[in-house]
Steps between C-alpha positions, in 0.01 A plus 500: 500500500480366141156484346354176362571626155860575582546148648347327197689723253832424659436122473352512145775718357791299659707332230295638212639665190202715402147578621307630203352762492630560852255770602206296377634196671525685830141635462370154419661363814369795718146456361519124577598566864240778546217294346617169661486353146798272431684535177484222241867427437574283192789302366494253216710185460530295176564130593757441231705280732405294815711689755461834667849630569647779708458745207122450521506546882611864479152581379319240712663628818388855412153362458527352850586840628182643348310208641630556851388864470143379429482528128353239263751295287383379162720251322454442129614160378569563133383175339420699182778755511745205550389380155666815370783543749595841626730660246635747750883500490500227235725508195301234314156344492432259779408138401136433555399255779226244496199604711508179701858574604406858592216368725729244663749776578214721631417236763860514646484884488197515715652264761816714509324837520379417844839444644505883507142617472200445733262279305187619679576861391583431140288506193614285200381512141607328181484754215351228286183565703440810279719445192350161442156662482600788264368502143707602212313836497603544865867445403461755220365748746793447734770529228337816368584680830881514413710586200798306358709817544436496877575130524833559314598755764601209717883472494499131446268514200686806366829323513366187334320698227818703420709179503262323264425238769145364450220619723187285489160662499400309811790659693368847415172408668661393835505844663124539413427169659673585815326837499161337453568294812497829691161593342349157589595509866481883548847528632593806705872421508718282280849401584781357290869513423650804331494325163117474535465880506356528156246223552394645846441856356312345212258364759418852613411600141290200422311523829400856415390390156271246667363745745702366798686719742862476397745311716814647655828314446780379713826373345767287677861417424592195303686230699813383318540126470780292661716562194527868606416634166150423361165531675399186699323269254401133486572490125859629554551260786637767744215480744443393867151335530327550827364143502854348444656288773682690783840386383438608145386854610798536727750369246368727227520809727871407558558529125371858460773777442606686812384816328133367527486416867353825616246515215377145595466602864306819399269343235451143604505488884296651783804640700433835665618833365744523793648166417531602130707805608725272710547253213590779255765628740639153562529425133682835439761409770809367316557258785174325449488145346191520272451127535405542868219749404398280201445208739276724713305585182471131404374413854243784495354391174473136594340606833244704310388217265562202731596554865784585733607135547521452129713810471747377756510154338553643155793721619657205677472278196645775273797545724558120531483437124637810345738643753647158582454343158280214610208327341150567636362246745175443312586478122177411307508189284370464143389164349673448165348162422296657217810569295681169471880503508565865407327844461575828340616734771269780394192266516612382849538845641164609363302187596648503857393867544854596592452779246174668378542417136726338238614852404625562856662154499703586193603840645617334825700226317662750270606721793659206684247516779409128474711226658473120539665360803706820520610498138388796301346441156465762224372289206124535469495190272633262780320166527528411869562133586266435789637366824330471836608781740644744243494852652381775264566857607372819327633825607595534860176393664324233294583131560351172382590135549412257229313171572519245231 
């Protein structure tokens, strides 16, 4: 009969890339079980955008597994680290956000965390609680713990340095800020995506420098976005937000490449190991129509973040609109009385929230993904003459009817 350690180890290690250092991780877990002392499991989130997406949930769902095993979850809302922006995997400096916008985003993050986590068993901190109180001497002490040579060991910094791409001083401090979060809350375990490995291991070193028992580290795979190439990201626009309407979640799932179906089932859903084996076998069968499995995936994700009825309705609406080429039953309206007789198409798309930004609006128009009453437009400079009832379509799923 499996021991309590064996049970927990199997759950914790499922879907992970690395447990570092593995022997120390196992000992920490055994000691926790023997002493009946829950591990403090940390993950940080920088609220650089208002939505939590499926990429974030890979880590949050792992936190829930720890939580269900009786361990203490500690979420760090990075109101100060967001002022820097995590440089991991970045090829250029992130634009700095205004603090008020960061805090507004943080409010939505906290609401969305608890679609997955149990609020009563979750500890939340803003890292501004300690960074906001640090003196300049404290900052100098922290930065003295690490060398520039060590920071430049990071692949992303090394590539930028060798390519003469600017690296701002505040970016170099980011790993130390994340590491100090672990000092402040005395983390036993920190989890993050594989690209976070350097930051996570830095946390171990900085904890030791401050006399805190060093954390162990768990890394997780990066979920690829709906484009099938880059990691899921709000800034890229290839994300599926967990707070989006059921139809939007289902429709976006339908756009992922067939090659990513299994990965999404494995990393973003709660299906059993037995079901994962079945899905892999079905997808490998040349007679399988991937769309059928993709619809199951879309339904599962809508059910997780809404409910079973919403999943059923989202599937029916998708099949009615996209399989049969019809228009959705409930097309939202947008009041255009503020514009007068005409409006720049990019302004309209942005103001109506059909797209996330003017940049995305330009990209969609240039790619031919925008149509007006069924007629595609590719000129981003178009001044649209406003008429009551005009139907705007962006991509395959977004519709809007104008009200003048």
